[in-house]
N, C-alpha and C positions, 0 to 999 in steps of 0.2 A: 574372478579373473584366473585363479589357479586352475579351476575346473575347465574353463574355456581353453587355457593353454594345454592342459592334458588332453582334451578332446581334439585340439588342433594337432598335437603330436601324434595321437593315435591315427587321425585321418592321414597325416603325412606318412606314417609307417605303412598304413594300408595302401595308400596310393603307390608307395615305392614297391610294395609286394606285388600289386596288380601290374605295375610297370615291368617288374622282372618276369612275371608270368607271361605278360604279353610279348616281351622280347623273346622268351623261350618258345612261345607258340609261333612267332614269326620265323624263328630259326627252324623249327620243325616243319613249317609250311614250305620254307625254302628248300629244305632237304627233300620233302615229298615232291616238289615241283621238279627238282633235278632228277629224282628217280623216275618220275613219269616221263620226262623228256628222254631219258636213256631208254626206257621201255618203248617209247614211241619210235625212236630211231631203230631199235632192234626189230620191231614189228615191220617197219618200212623195208628194212634190209631183207627180212624173211619173206615178205610178200613179193619183193622185186625178183628174188632168185627163182621161185617156182614159175613165175610168169615168163622169165627169160628162157628157162629150160624147155617148156612145151612149145615155145615159139621156134627155138632152133630145131627141135624134132619135127615140128610141123613143116617147116621149110625144106628140111631134108627129105621128108616123105614126098612133099609136092614136087621137088626137083627130081626125085628118083622115079616117081610114077606119074605117067601122063595119061592114065587111062580115063579118068572121069573129069576131063578139063572143063567141059561145059557145065557139068553138075557143080563143080567147085566154084566156077565163076559165078553161077547163079547164087550159090550159097554165100559167096563173098559179098555179092551185091546186097542180098537180103541182110546179111550180118552188118554191112556198112550202114544200111538204112536203119536197122535196129539200134546200132551203136550211136548213130547220129541223133535218133529220137531219144535214146536213153541219155546221151550226153546233154541234149537240150533240156530234157526234164530235170536231170541232176543239176545242171547249171541254174535253171530257174529256181529249184528248191534251195540250192545253196545261196542264191542271191536273196531269196525270201528270208532264209534263216539269218543271213548277215544283216539284212535290213531290220529284222525283228531284234537281233542282238544289239545293233546300233541304237535302235529306238529305246530299248531297255537301258542301255548305257547312258543315253542322253537323259532319259527320265531320272535315272539314278543320280547322274551329275546335277540335274536341275534340283532334285530334292536335297542333295548335299549342299548345293549353293544356297538354297533357301534356308537350310538348317544353319549354315555358316552365317548368312546374313542375319537370321534371327538371333544367333548367338552373339554376333557383333553388336546388334542393336541392344540386346539385353545387357551386354557388358558395358556398352556405352552409357546406358541408363544407370547401371550400377556405379560407373565412374562419375557420372554427373551427380548422382546422389552423394557419393563420397566428397565430391568438390563442394556440394551445397552444405554437407555436414561440416567440412573444414571451414567454409565461410562463416557458418553459424558459430562455430567454435571461436573463430577469429573475432567476430562481432561480440560474442560473450566475453572473450578475453579483453577486448578493448573497453567494453562497458565496466568490467570489473577493475580494469586498470584506472579508468576515470574515477570510479568510486573510491579506489584506494588513494588516488591523488587528492580527491576532495577531502577524504578523511585525514590524510597527512597534512593538508593545508589547514584544516580545522585544528588538528593537534598542535601544529606549529604556532598557529595564532593563539590558542589557549596557553601554550607553553610561554610564548612571549609575554602575554598578559600577566601570567603568574610571575614571570621573572621581574617584570616592571613593578608589579605590586610588592613583591618581596624586597626588591631594591629600595623602593620608596619607604617601606616599613623599616628596613634596616637603617636607612638614612635618618628617619624620624627618631628611632630609638637611640641612634648614636648622638644626635643633637640633644636628646633628653638626658642621656647619660653624661654628656659634657656639661650641660647646665647643672645637673645635680652635683657633679664633681666640683664645679665652681661654687655652688652654694655651700657644699661641705667644706671647701677651703675657706670661704668667708666665715663659716661657723667656727672653724678652727682658729682663724685669726681673732674672731671675737672672744672665743674662750681664752686664748692666750692673753688678749688685752684685759679680760676680766681677771685672770690670775695675776697679771702684773698689778692691776688696780688693787686687788685684794692684798698683795704683798705690800704695796705702798701704804694701803690703809693700816695694815698690821704695824708697819714702822711708825706711821703717824699716831696710831692709837698708843703704841709704846711710849712715844714722846709726850702724848697728851694725857698721861696718867694723872698728873698733878693739876691739870688745867680744868677748872670747873666752869669757866666763862664760855668756853667753846664747845661744851657738851651738846648745846642745842643745835649748833651748826653741824656737829658730827652726826647727831640724830637725823637731821634733815638729809644729810648725804647718805646715811644708811637707808632712809626711806626711799630716796632716789634709786640707790643700788637695788633695794628690794623690788622697786617697779621695773628696773632693767632686768633683774632676774626673772620676774614674772613674764616680761616680754620675751625673754630668751626661752623660758619654758613654753610659752605659746608658740614661739618659732620652732622649738624642738617638736612640739605636738604637730604643727603643720608639716614639718619634715617627715614625721612618722606617717602622717596621712599621705604625703607625696610618695613615701616608700611603699605604702600599701597600694597606691594607684599604680606605681611602677610594677609592683608584683602582679597586679591584675592585668596590666598591659602585657607583662611577660607571659602570663597564662594565655591571653588572647593571641599573642604571637605564636605560642606553642600550638594553639588550635589551628592557626593559619598554616603553620608548618605541617601539621597533620593532614590538613586539606591538600596541601601541595604534594605530600607523599601519596595520598589517595589518588590525586590526579595523575601523578607519575606512574602509580600502579595501574590505573586505567589505561594510560598510554602504553604501558608494557603489554597489558592484555590485548589492546588493539593491534600492536605489532605482532603478538603471537597469532591473533586471528588472521592477520595478513599473511604471515609465514605459512599458516595452515592452508589458506586459500591458494597461495603460490605452489605449495607442494601438491595440492589437488590438481591444479592446472598442469604441473609437470607430469603427474601420473596420467592424466587424461591425454596429454600430448604423446607420451610414450605408448599408451594403449592404442591410440589412433595410428601411430607409426607402425606398431606391430601388426595391427589389423590390416593396414595398407600393404605391408610386406607379405603377410600371409595370403591376402587376396591376390596379390600379383603372382605369388608363387603358385597358388592354386590354379589361377587362370593359365599360366604357362604350362603347368603339368597337365591340366585338362586338354589344352590345345595340342600338346605333344601326344597325349594318349589318344585323343580323337583322330589326329592325323595318322598315327601309327595303325590304329584300328581300322580307319578307313582304307589305308593302303593295303593292310593285310586282307581285309574283306574283299577289296577289289581284286587283289591278286588271286585269292582263293576262288572267288566266283568266276573270274575270267578263266582260271586254270581248269576248274570243274566243267565249265561250259565248253571250253575248247576240247577237253579230253572226251566228254560225252559225245560231242558232235563228231570229233575225229574217229572215235571208236565206231559210232554208227556208220559213218561214211566208209570206214575200212571194212566193216562187215558187209555193207552193200557192195562195195567194190570187189571184195572177195567172191561173193556170190555171182556177181556179174562177170568177173574174170574167169571163174570156173565154167560158166555157161557160154561166155563169149568166145570170140575167135582171135586170130592173130592180130588183126588190125586194131583191137582194143588197146594194145600196148601204146600205140602212138597217141591215141586220144587220152589214155590215162596219164601219159606224160604231159600232154597239154593241160589236162585238168589239174595236175600237180603244180604246173607252172602258174596257172591262174590262182590256185590256192596260195602259192607263195606270194604272188602279187597282192592278193587280198590281205594276206597276213602282214605284208609290208605296209599296205594302206592302213590297216588297223593299228599297226605299231606307230605309224606317223600320226594318226588321229590321237592315239594315246599320248604320244609325246606332246602334241598340241594341247591336249587337255591338262597334261602334267605341267606344262609351262604356264597355262592359265591359272592353275591352282597355286603354282609357286609365286606367280605375280600377286595373286590375292593374298597369299600368306605374307608376302613381303609388305604389301599395303597394310595388312593388319598389324604386322610387327612395327612398321613405321608409326602408325597411329598409336599403338600401345606405348612405344618409346616416347612419343611426344607427350602423351598424357602422363606417363611416369615422370618425365622431366618437369611438367607443370606441377605435379603433386610434390616432387622434391623441392621445387622453388617455394611452394606454399609452406612446406615444413621448415625450410630455412628461414622464411620470414617469421614463422611461429617461434623458432629457436632464438632469433634475434630479439624479438619482443620479450621473450622470457628472460634473456640476459639483461635487457634494460630494466625489467621489473626487479631482478635480483640486485642490480646495482643501486636502484632506488631504495630498496629495502636495506641494503647495507648502509646507505646514507642515513636512513631513518634510525637504524640501530646505533650509529655513531652519535647522532643527535641525542638519542635516549641516554647513551653513556655520559655525554657531556652534561645533560640535565642531572643525572645521578651525582656526578662530581660536584656540580653547583649546590645540590642539596646537601652533600657532605660538608662542603665549605660553609654553607649557611648554619648547619648544625654545630660545627666547630665554633663559629662566631657566637652562636647563642650560648654555648657552654662557657665561652670566655666572658660573655656579658653576665651570665649567672654567677661566675666566680667573682667578677667585679662587684656585683650587687651584694654577694655574701661578705666580701671584704668591707664594703661600705657599712653594712649592718654591724659588722664587728667593730668598726671604728666608732659608730654611733653608740654602741653598748659601752665601749671604753670611755667615751666622752660623758655618757650618763653617769658612770661610776665616778669620774673625776669631779663632775658637778655635785654629786652627793657628798663627796669628801669636802669640797669647798664650802658647801652649805653647813656641814657639821663644824667646820673651822669657824665659819661666820657665827654660828650659835655660841661656840666657845668664846670667841672674841667679844660677843655681846655680853655674855656673863662677866667676862673680865672687865669690860667697860663699866658695867653696873657696880662691880666691886670697887673699881677705881674711883667712880663718882662718890661712893660712900666714904672712901678714904680721903678726907679733906686736908690731912696734914701734909700730903705731898704736893698740894696745889701751889703752896708758897714757894717750893723749890723749883717750880717749872716756869716762873715769870720771866726768867732770863732767856728762856728758849722760845718765847712767843714770836719774836721777830723772825727767827729761823722757820718756825712753823708757818707763819704768814707767807713768807717767801715760797715755801714748799706748796702751800695752798694755791698761791697764784700760778705756780708752775703746773700744778694739777689741773687748775681750771683751763689753762692754755692747752694742755694735753687733751683734756676732755673735749674742748672745742674742736681740736684737730680730729679726734676720734669720731665726734659727732658729724663733722663735715665729710669725713671719709665714708661713714656709714650712709649718710644721705646721698652721696655720689653713687655708691654701690646700689642703693635702692632705686635711684633714678635710672642707672644702667639696666638693672633687672626689669624695671617697668618698660623701658624702651625696647628691650629685647622681647618682652611679651606682647607689647602693643603693636598691632598691625594697622588698625584704622582709627585708633583713639589718640591721635597726636594733640587734639585740642584739650582732651582731658589731662594728658601729660603736662601740657603747658600750664594748665590751671593748678595741677597738683605739685609741680616742680618747686623745689625749695628756693628761697631767696637768700642772698649772702648774709643778711642781718639776723636770721632766725636762730643761729647757733647760740647766741647769748641768751635768748629766751627759751628756756628748756621746755616749758609747758607747750608753747606753740610748736616747737620742734617735735615733741612727742605726739602732739595732735596730728601734725602732718605726716609723720612716719606711720601713725596708726591708719590714717586714710590711705596712704600708699599701700600698706600691707593689706588692708581690706580690698583695695582695688585689685591687688595681685591675687588675693583669694578668689575674688569674683571671676577674674580671668581664668584661673585654674578650674573653677567650678563650671564656667562656660565650656571650657575644653572638654571636661569630663562629661558634661551633659551632651555635647555634640557627639562625642564618641559613643555614649550610650544610645543616643538617638540613631546614629548610623548603624549600631549593632541591631537595634530593634527593627530598623528598616530592612537590614540584611535578613534577619530571621523572618520578617513578614514576607519578603520576596521569596525566601525558600519555601515557606508555607504555601504561598500562592503557586509556586512551581509544582509542589507536590500535588496540590489540588487540581492544577491544570493537567498534570500527568494522569491522575486518577480519572478525571473527567474524560480525557482523550482516550484512555483505555476502554472506559465504559461506552463512549460513543463509537469507538471502533468495533467493539463486540456487537452493539446494537445495529450498526451499519452492516456488519457481516451477516447478521441474522436477517436483516431486511433485504439484503442482496440475495441471500439464498431463497427467501420467500418469493422475491420478484423474479428470480430465475425460474422457480417452479411455476409461477404464474405465466411467465413468457412461454415456457414449454407447453403448458396447457392451452394457452392462447394460440400457439402455433399449430397444435393438434386440431383445435376447434376451427382454426382458419382453413387448414387443409381439408377437413371434413366439409366445411361450408363451401369451399371451392369445388370439391367433388360433387356435392349436391347441386350447386348452381350449374356445373357442367352437364350433369345428368338431366337437369330440368331444361337446360337449353336444348339438349338433344331431343328431349320429348317434345319441346315446343316446335322445334324444326320438323320433327316427324308429323306433329299435328298440323303445322302449316302445309306440309306436303300433302297430307290427307285432305285438308280443306281445298287445296288447289285441285287435287284429283276429283273431289266431289263437284267442284265448280265446273270442271271439264266435263264430268259425266252429265251434270244437269244441262250444260249447253248441248252436248251430243244428243241428250234425250229430247230437248226442245226441237232441235233440228229434225230429229227423227219423227217427232209428233207432227211437225209441219208437213213432212213428206207423206204421212199415213193419213187417209181420209176417214177411217172407221172410227166410231165413237167409243166402242169398248176399249180399243187400244188407247184412245185418248184419256178415258177415265182411269185406266190402269196407270198410264203414264203420269196423270195428275196425282194419283195416290203415291206413286213413287217419288214424285216431286215434293209432295207434302212431307213424306217420310225423310227425304234428303234435307228438306228445310229444317225439320225438327232435329235431325242429326247435326246439321250446321249450327243451329242454335245451342245444342248441347256442347258442341266443340268450342263455340265462342265462350260459353260459360266456363268450361274447363280452362280455356285459354286465359280468361280473366282471373280465375282462381290461381293458375300457375303464375300469372303476372304479379298478383298480390304476394304469393310465396316468394317470388324473386325479389320483390321490393323489401319484404321482411329480411331475406337473407342479406340484401345489400345494406340494410340498416344495421344488422348484426355485425357485418364486416366493418362498417364505419365505427361502431362502438368498440370493436376489438382494436381498430387502429388508434382510436382515441386512448384506450387503455395502454397500448404499446407506447404512445407518445408520452402519457403520464409516467409510465415506468422509466422511459428514457430521461425525462426531466428529473425524476427522483435519483436515477443513476448519476446524472450530471451534478445534482446537489451533493450526493454522497462523495463523488470524486473531488468536488471543490472543498468539502469538509475534510477529506483525507489530506488534501494539499495544505489546507490551513493547519491541520494537526502536525503534518510533516514540518511546516515552517516553524510552528511553535516549538516542536521537539528540537529542531536545529538551533533555534534561538535560546532554548533552555541550556544548551551546552555552554554557552558563554553568558554569564550573568550581566556583563557590561553591555551586551548587545541585545538584551531582552526587550526593552521598550521599543527600539527601532524596528526589530524584526516583527514584534506583535502588531505595531502600527502598519507596517508594510503589508502584513498578511491580511489585516482587517480591511485595508483600502482596496486590495485586489478584488476584482469581480470574477465570478466563475464563468460568466458568458464569454469574457475575453480569453480566458485560459483554454476553453474547450471548443474552440472554433473548428478544429479538425474532426471532433466527434460529431458536430452539427452537420458537417459536409456529408457524413455517411448516412443521413436519414433517408435519402431518396431511394436506395435499393431495398430498404427494410419496410417501407410504407405499404408494400403489397401491390397487387394489380389495381387497375383503375375501376371505378364503379361501372356496373352493367347498364347499358342503355337499351331502350326498347327496340 
């Protein structure tokens, strides 16, 4: 582009230099014309003065002397006749010259008009080409705009899908976090209850140091407490499993967030591509505008230079012709005036008047021609201005479309910025969730430590109880406190029943929250109000509930794993489809190249066959003409034989007839051979047509495959719409898609087969 601009600038400078040189030449020509006019006027004055002087002297001598009056009269008559003849001849020559000059001027004008018309036609063609180029550019811009709109719609669709997926995932994880928080709170409550129970047991054990009768009951309670502790250990283990699952889910969420980031990066790249395409369109529009401006300027400069050159050439040629003619006429007039007599002055004046009249006529004709040229120039300028206005309107439309595309791109950029903000907010939320998970893990670790401490205390208490059992002396002192201990045991049993009922209700609530379609199972598993008194049945039912909860959790995990496997399988399928599509595209391109080469070779063979068939048809026609000539000759010979009575002539004619018959048979054989050759050529043409049709069918199959691959690639962009798009692309038939290509078969099928 820079080289083209430099070349245009150089041409512009050269044209300006040529223009200045032409202006200088025109000024010099005008000065020469003025100088020649002055010289001409001076010559006319000089020629008129000596003619007037001898005329006066001659009349004086004639008036003074009257000796040879008769002789002078005769001479005057002769001179008058000579002057009349000379004037007639000079007038005829001048008229011929004027006619020749006018014809030359007319020819020049006709040539100039033809040149101008050819220039106008050429420039109109150039302008039409420019308009076609502008229309093509507009169509290309519209197609690119449609493609960008389709890409933007797809990007918005994928972005909305990603948003919905991210929102659903965030909601699910929020619900899971809330559920885990509730479970942790329940575990804290249970641990608090366990600590309270341990404290109460410590007080009861301190009171039951001397009691040996109730050691068995205490041991039973300790066994129950150990069972509860084992259950709590199992629950803690399950919670650890849940935490590991939550961490795995968190990792999966991080992977999804990475995918979202990759999708946003892909969208950003698409926006960059769109911006690059828009900048390309702007540069092309600016380049076209500059080319249109430069071409308009060049046209105007060329027209101005042509008009100035034509005017200068016309002026110079007319001035030179007039000067040459006038100089020749003046020389002739000088010679004749020197030889002529006194009466030539009057005729010379008449000739000068006629010359002036002819000059006026020529000036009038020139003025008429000039007006015609001005009108033609005005028409050209009007047409040029109209076309320039049309081009300006087209450029305005292009600018308007470009502004619309820019506004659309700005909207797309704003959407991308909003998407980035959403991604940042999601990242912040994920960081918060990570912090909460870390806090929960820290709380669990502290609870584990507290549980270890309580277990140690329990061991110490057990040892103390063993020591107290051995000490039997203190049992007698504790009989007075048995009633109080019994009351406390009753209270503890009531509290135990309340704790068990609350735990059963919480388990039922947890089961209901997890159960979606298992209401019958919940009704079968749900606790009855009388089960709290029977600890074994209550433990059995709680174990069944906990198992059911574990099964539900496992089913959820298996579903998630199955969904992940399905997603990975679909991704592998998409990769395989992409690879197969690329390989098929390469194979199709190779096949298309081969088929194009075959088509080219078939076209050449078809042309050669057509040329051969045309030549053979011409030969057959010539042979038919020769056969007809021979038949005519035989008829003429037979008629001639009938008219001649001699036998020798008859024999010779019979021999000629036999020879002509043999020639005719030979010609018929050759005709049959040529006919067979023509049939072979026709068969070859049919085979070539069949090959072309097969090639077209293969092309149609390739186009249908490419359309299917394009549909598959468009469906690959959105994994949610993969199945629907693949089914739609499989159900489509290539014959319905390519009806427009089937309509174009008639002009390509070639000419019709030859007939006899």
